[in-house]
C-alpha positions in Angstrom: 123.3 108.1 137.8 122.5 104.5 139.7 124.8 101.8 137.6 124.1 98.3 138.6 124.9 95.7 136.4 124.3 96.6 133.1 124.5 93.2 131.5 121.1 91.7 130.5 119.3 88.3 130.9 118.0 86.4 127.8 114.2 86.4 129.8 115.1 90.3 129.9 115.7 90.8 126.5 113.1 88.6 124.9 110.6 90.0 127.2 111.4 93.6 126.1 111.3 92.3 122.4 108.1 91.3 122.6 106.5 95.1 123.4 107.8 95.6 119.5 106.5 92.6 117.9 103.2 93.9 119.7 103.8 97.7 118.4 104.4 96.1 115.3 101.0 94.3 114.6 99.3 97.8 114.6 102.0 99.5 112.8 103.1 96.8 110.1 99.2 96.7 109.9 98.9 101.0 109.0 101.9 100.6 106.6 100.7 97.8 104.9 96.9 97.7 104.6 95.7 101.8 105.9 95.3 103.1 102.3 93.9 100.0 100.8 91.3 100.0 103.7 90.1 103.2 103.2 89.8 103.3 99.7 88.8 99.3 99.0 87.0 98.0 101.9 85.9 101.2 103.6 85.3 103.1 100.4 86.4 106.5 101.4 87.5 108.6 98.3 91.3 108.7 97.2 91.6 112.4 98.4 89.6 111.7 101.7 91.7 109.3 102.8 94.9 110.8 101.6 93.8 113.9 103.5 92.9 111.8 106.9 96.3 110.0 106.5 98.3 113.5 106.0 96.6 115.5 108.8 96.0 113.1 111.8 99.6 111.7 111.0 101.4 115.1 111.3 99.1 116.4 114.0 100.2 112.8 115.8 103.6 113.1 114.9 104.3 117.1 115.9 101.9 117.2 119.0 101.4 113.8 120.9 105.0 112.7 120.4 107.1 115.7 121.8 104.2 116.2 124.8 104.5 112.5 125.6 108.2 112.3 125.4 108.2 115.8 127.8 105.7 113.8 130.1 107.7 110.5 129.9 110.6 111.8 131.2 109.1 113.7 134.4 107.1 110.4 135.4 108.0 108.9 138.4 106.9 106.2 139.8 107.6 103.0 141.9 107.9 101.1 138.9 110.1 104.4 137.2 109.8 106.9 134.0 108.7 104.5 131.1 107.2 101.4 132.1 104.0 103.0 133.8 103.2 104.0 130.3 103.6 100.6 128.9 101.4 98.9 132.1 98.6 102.0 131.1 97.9 101.9 127.4 98.4 98.1 126.5 94.6 97.6 126.9 93.2 100.9 125.5 95.7 100.6 122.7 94.1 96.5 121.6 90.9 98.4 121.7 91.7 101.4 119.7 93.5 99.2 116.8 90.1 96.9 116.5 87.8 100.2 115.8 90.3 101.9 113.6 89.9 98.9 111.4 85.7 98.5 111.7 82.9 99.2 109.2 79.9 100.6 111.3 77.5 101.6 108.3 77.2 105.3 108.4 76.3 107.8 105.8 79.8 108.6 103.7 80.2 112.2 106.3 79.9 109.8 109.3 82.6 107.1 107.1 85.0 110.1 107.1 84.4 111.6 110.4 84.8 107.8 111.8 87.8 107.2 110.1 89.6 110.3 111.5 88.7 110.1 115.1 89.2 106.8 114.9 92.8 107.3 113.5 93.5 109.8 115.5 93.0 108.3 118.9 95.0 105.4 117.6 97.6 107.4 117.0 97.3 109.2 120.5 97.5 105.9 122.0 100.2 104.3 120.0 102.8 107.4 120.6 101.3 107.1 124.7 102.8 103.5 124.2 105.5 103.1 121.8 107.6 106.5 122.8 108.1 105.3 126.4 108.6 101.6 125.4 111.4 103.2 122.6 112.6 105.1 125.7 112.9 102.1 127.7 115.6 100.8 125.7 118.3 104.1 126.8 117.5 103.7 130.0 117.5 99.0 130.5 121.3 99.3 129.9 124.1 102.1 129.1 126.5 98.7 127.7 126.1 99.5 124.2 127.0 95.7 123.3 124.1 95.2 125.4 122.2 97.6 123.8 123.6 96.1 120.0 122.1 92.7 121.3 118.8 94.1 122.3 118.1 96.0 119.5 118.9 92.3 117.0 116.8 90.5 119.2 113.9 93.4 119.3 113.6 93.4 115.5 113.8 90.1 115.1 110.4 90.0 116.8 109.7 93.1 114.6 110.5 90.8 111.7 107.9 88.2 112.7 105.2 90.6 113.3 105.9 92.0 109.4 105.9 88.3 108.5 102.6 87.7 109.7 100.8 90.6 108.6 102.7 90.8 105.3 102.9 87.4 104.7 99.6 85.2 106.2 96.7 88.6 106.7 95.3 89.1 103.7 94.6 85.7 103.2 93.2 85.6 106.9 91.1 88.1 106.2 89.7 86.4 103.0 89.0 83.3 105.2 87.2 84.5 108.2 85.5 87.0 106.3 84.4 84.1 103.8 85.0 86.6 100.7 83.7 90.0 102.7 87.1 91.6 103.5 85.4 93.9 106.0 84.4 91.3 108.6 87.3 89.3 107.9 89.7 92.5 108.8 87.5 93.0 112.4 88.2 89.3 113.1 91.8 89.5 112.7 92.0 92.6 114.5 90.0 91.1 117.5 92.7 88.2 117.8 95.8 91.1 117.1 94.6 93.3 119.5 94.0 90.6 122.5 97.6 89.0 121.9 99.3 92.4 121.3 97.6 93.2 125.1 99.2 90.2 126.4 102.9 90.9 124.7 102.8 94.5 126.0 101.8 92.9 129.6 104.8 90.9 129.9 107.3 93.7 128.7 106.2 95.7 131.4 106.7 93.0 133.8 109.8 91.5 132.9 111.9 94.6 131.9 114.0 97.0 135.0 114.9 100.8 134.2 118.7 101.0 135.8 119.9 104.3 134.3 118.3 106.5 136.7 118.4 110.3 136.5 120.5 112.0 139.6 117.9 115.0 141.3 121.1 117.1 140.3 120.3 115.5 136.5 116.4 116.9 136.3 115.7 120.0 134.0 113.3 122.4 132.4 110.9 121.0 129.0 112.7 124.7 128.4 116.1 123.4 129.0 115.7 120.1 126.7 114.5 121.8 124.3 117.3 123.9 123.9 119.4 121.2 124.1 117.7 119.3 121.2 118.4 122.8 119.0 122.3 122.4 119.9 122.2 118.4 119.1 123.0 118.1 115.6 123.2 113.9 115.8 119.4 114.4 117.2 118.4 116.9 113.9 119.8 114.4 111.4 118.5 111.2 112.8 115.1 113.1 112.8 115.3 114.4 109.6 116.8 110.3 108.6 113.9 108.8 110.4 110.9 110.8 108.5 112.7 110.0 105.1 113.3 106.6 105.8 109.4 106.1 106.8 108.3 107.9 104.1 109.7 105.0 101.7 108.5 102.0 104.0 105.0 103.8 103.7 105.2 104.7 100.2 106.3 101.0 99.2 104.6 99.2 101.8 101.1 100.7 101.1 101.8 100.3 97.3 102.8 96.6 96.8 99.1 95.4 97.2 98.2 97.9 94.5 101.1 96.6 92.3 99.7 93.2 92.6 96.1 93.8 91.9 97.1 96.3 89.3 100.7 95.6 87.6 101.7 92.0 88.1 100.2 89.5 85.4 98.5 87.3 87.0 99.2 84.1 84.7 103.3 84.8 84.8 102.5 85.2 88.8 100.7 81.7 89.3 103.3 80.0 87.0 106.2 81.6 89.3 104.4 80.3 92.1 103.0 76.8 91.3 105.6 75.2 92.2 106.0 76.3 95.7 102.3 76.4 96.5 102.7 72.3 95.3 105.1 71.7 97.4 103.5 73.3 100.7 99.9 71.0 99.5 102.3 68.1 99.5 103.1 68.6 102.9 99.5 69.6 103.9 99.8 73.2 103.7 97.4 74.9 101.8 96.5 78.0 103.6 97.5 80.5 100.7 94.6 79.2 98.7 93.9 79.2 95.1 94.1 83.3 94.2 97.4 83.8 92.9 97.7 87.4 93.3 96.5 86.7 97.2 99.2 83.8 97.1 101.8 85.8 95.4 101.8 88.9 97.6 102.4 86.8 100.7 105.2 84.9 99.4 106.9 87.8 97.9 106.5 89.8 101.3 107.7 86.3 102.9 110.9 86.3 100.6 112.3 89.9 101.9 111.4 89.6 105.2 112.9 86.1 105.6 116.4 88.1 104.5 115.7 90.6 106.3 115.7 88.3 109.0 119.3 87.2 107.8 120.5 91.0 107.9 119.6 91.4 111.1 122.0 88.5 112.8 124.2 90.3 110.8 123.8 93.8 112.4 125.3 93.4 115.5 128.5 91.8 114.6 129.1 94.7 111.5 128.2 97.3 113.7 130.8 96.2 116.7 133.2 96.2 114.1 132.4 99.3 111.8 130.3 101.4 114.2 126.8 101.8 113.2 126.9 105.1 111.0 129.2 103.4 108.4 127.2 100.3 108.4 124.2 102.1 108.3 124.9 104.3 105.3 126.2 101.4 103.0 123.6 99.2 103.9 120.9 101.7 103.1 122.4 103.0 99.4 122.7 99.2 98.5 118.9 98.2 99.8 118.0 101.4 97.7 119.6 100.3 94.1 117.1 97.2 94.8 114.0 99.4 95.2 114.6 101.4 92.1 115.4 98.2 90.0 111.3 98.2 90.0 110.8 100.4 87.5 113.0 98.1 84.9 110.7 95.6 85.6 107.8 94.0 83.0 104.4 93.0 84.3 106.0 89.3 83.7 109.3 89.5 85.3 108.1 88.0 88.6 111.4 86.1 88.6 113.2 89.6 89.2 110.4 91.1 91.2 111.0 88.3 93.6 114.6 88.7 93.5 115.0 92.3 93.7 112.6 91.9 96.7 114.8 89.3 98.5 118.3 91.6 97.9 116.8 94.3 99.0 115.3 92.8 101.9 119.0 91.5 103.0 120.2 95.0 102.9 117.9 97.0 104.5 117.2 94.2 107.5 121.3 95.2 108.4 119.5 99.0 108.9 116.6 97.9 111.1 118.0 97.6 114.6 120.9 100.3 113.9 118.2 103.1 113.9 117.0 102.8 117.0 120.1 101.8 118.8 121.6 105.0 117.1 118.8 107.3 119.0 120.1 105.3 122.3 123.2 106.7 121.2 122.0 110.3 120.2 120.7 110.3 124.0 123.7 108.9 125.4 125.9 111.6 123.2 123.6 114.4 124.8 124.3 113.6 128.4 127.8 114.1 127.4 127.6 117.5 126.2 125.2 118.7 128.8 125.2 116.9 131.6 121.8 115.9 131.7 119.5 113.2 130.4 116.4 113.3 129.0 115.6 110.0 127.3 112.3 110.2 126.3 112.2 113.7 124.3 115.2 112.8 122.4 113.5 109.2 121.8 110.6 111.6 120.7 113.0 112.4 117.4 112.4 108.4 116.3 108.1 108.4 117.0 108.0 112.1 115.6 109.9 110.6 111.9 108.1 107.5 112.3 104.3 109.2 112.6 105.7 112.0 109.6 106.9 109.5 107.2 103.8 107.2 107.9 101.4 109.9 107.5 103.7 111.5 104.4 103.9 108.0 102.7 100.9 106.7 103.4 98.9 110.0 101.9 101.1 109.9 98.9 100.3 106.4 97.9 96.3 107.4 98.1 97.0 110.9 96.5 99.4 109.5 93.8 97.1 106.9 93.2 94.4 109.2 92.4 96.6 111.2 90.2 96.4 108.5 88.0 93.1 107.8 87.8 92.5 105.3 90.2 89.0 103.4 90.8 88.1 103.1 94.3 85.0 100.9 96.3 83.3 104.0 96.3 83.3 104.7 92.5 82.5 101.1 91.5 79.9 101.2 94.2 78.5 104.7 92.3 78.3 102.4 89.0 82.1 103.2 87.6 83.4 100.2 86.1 85.9 98.5 87.8 88.3 98.2 85.1 91.5 100.8 86.4 92.8 103.0 83.6 95.8 102.0 81.6 97.6 105.1 83.9 97.2 103.0 87.2 100.0 100.7 86.1 102.3 103.4 85.8 101.7 105.1 89.0 101.6 102.0 90.9 105.5 101.2 89.2 106.3 104.7 90.3 105.2 103.8 93.4 107.3 100.8 94.5 110.5 101.8 92.6 111.4 105.7 91.5 109.0 107.8 93.9 110.6 105.6 97.5 114.0 105.6 96.2 114.1 109.5 96.2 113.8 109.6 100.3 116.0 106.5 101.1 119.2 107.9 98.7 118.8 111.3 100.9 118.8 109.5 103.8 121.5 107.9 102.9 123.6 111.1 102.4 122.3 112.8 105.5 124.5 110.1 107.5 127.7 111.9 106.3 127.3 114.5 108.6 126.3 112.3 111.8 129.6 112.5 113.7 128.9 109.4 116.1 131.1 107.0 114.4 132.9 103.8 115.9 135.3 106.3 117.3 133.0 108.5 119.2 130.4 105.3 120.5 134.0 104.5 121.9 134.0 107.8 123.8 130.7 108.3 124.7 130.5 105.0 126.6 133.7 105.2 128.2 132.9 108.7 129.6 129.7 108.2 130.7 130.8 104.9 132.5 133.4 106.9 134.5 131.0 109.1 135.8 128.3 107.0 136.6 131.1 105.1 138.9 131.9 108.3 140.2 
């Protein structure tokens, strides 16, 4: 393997991180608004929305991602294995993100078909872009401290994307559409598509692949799959990723329903009014006069700001104690603050905001570590098998991400249906817009008990993950010695 300088410039680190910012403008929108878009803007029935999100998401996870991983590992070009994928998918991904959140005027059956087709194409392009992008972090450098640094900067960028989507996007949609959410979301997605495409192109032009497998390390797909089956850390990371993203999709997609159907608007307006007044006094009137929309944005803002603090601490903690131990402890504590939402009354707004902030801090510590641990698993596989198959190992992350997103998002729509949620299609058919009392219980469970289960199982899995701090050092030294030879 080529082992030129493994230290990266700040320009390359920032350039690489912009790719994740671009991807998360799409991904965070899917987590936060897809179920809401299908049921309350596009007018799909809860069960139909749930089936589309589940079936398409699982197909994307278990078909698109392994195929892309196998092809990317075998790509040969003057730009490397993974960078060409980022280049050629940047524009199509932006276009499809816009189409997936458009609302053409079809009959109901046509709406269902359009939603299924556009969501399928969006996830296919997302896999073709984001899996090679993720694998790129495993070949930019073999220095694990540099990888931790990349992960930290990268996920600061992720948090900026999340901050925009979860804090500002709903008010912008309402402003851009002048009350018409369908028109507003199309306008917003147009601009996100343009900005995201430019960022992906910057990633392509500012990065370099340094770890290049030698001809002796080339293997068949059959060998790669056999190596994966024997790679216990990979199996654990695949399972952990599925569980984490089920939780993120479930509670992330449920928060907009939580504020619309559970949180007391009078108590919310009273709590956030000092903040809004302060912002207004300095000329910031962005959140408007709707307390639910403003409260939703500020609630997410608090969590994301403290996620950034957690991300900032993540590298130092991981360098000292190892990724596995830091991840497990932080994830467990973060789960306790999710579970706390079960205890809150509709008027307990201060406790909701406080719990969200503390959850954001502890979960933020884990965010860079998940991806860095996948890169470590690729190194572990190379150490054991003397073959490097970076992209197919990173497909574990993407399979887990898409699978978790599909299951968690589908659960939001399905569970709300079980609790009797009245969607836009029912309202347009003449059914009362007043939600049954059972819906308040459903949305409370969706942001507390249900997502806590998968987080806790994920934390428990880390007891069986063998790459601790000592193993990290052993892997890094052995591979460094091999590459020098």
